[in-house]
N, C-alpha and C positions, 0 to 999 in steps of 0.2 A: 455735373456732379450728380444729378438724378439717374443717368445712364450708369454711371461708374456703380453707385450704389445698387442700382436695379442687377447690374452683373454680378457684384459681389452676392447680393442674396440668394441669385440662381445659383453662382456656384457653390455656397453654404448647403443650399437645400440638396443638390446634386451630391457633395459630399455626405451629408447624412442619410440619404436615401441608399447611398453605395455601402456606407458603414453597416446601416442597419441591414441590407442584403447579406453581407458579409456575416454578420453576426448569427442570422437566420442559416444561413450555411455551414457556420462553425457549430451551432446549437445540434442540427441534424447530424452532421457527422460525429459528434460526442455523444448523442443519445444512441446511434446505430452503433457505435465502437462499444459502449458499455453493455447495450443488449446483447451484442455477441460474445462481449468477456463473460457476462453472468449466464449466458447459455439459454437465454428464454426465449 
């Protein structure tokens, strides 16, 4: 039970870290796109 719980926790934290990384990447892309679009 404990091992399964720990595995689930590790999987969830990995998922969250992955999602956060993707969000940062998308934010950077969006910012660079808007900057290019506005010509700054």
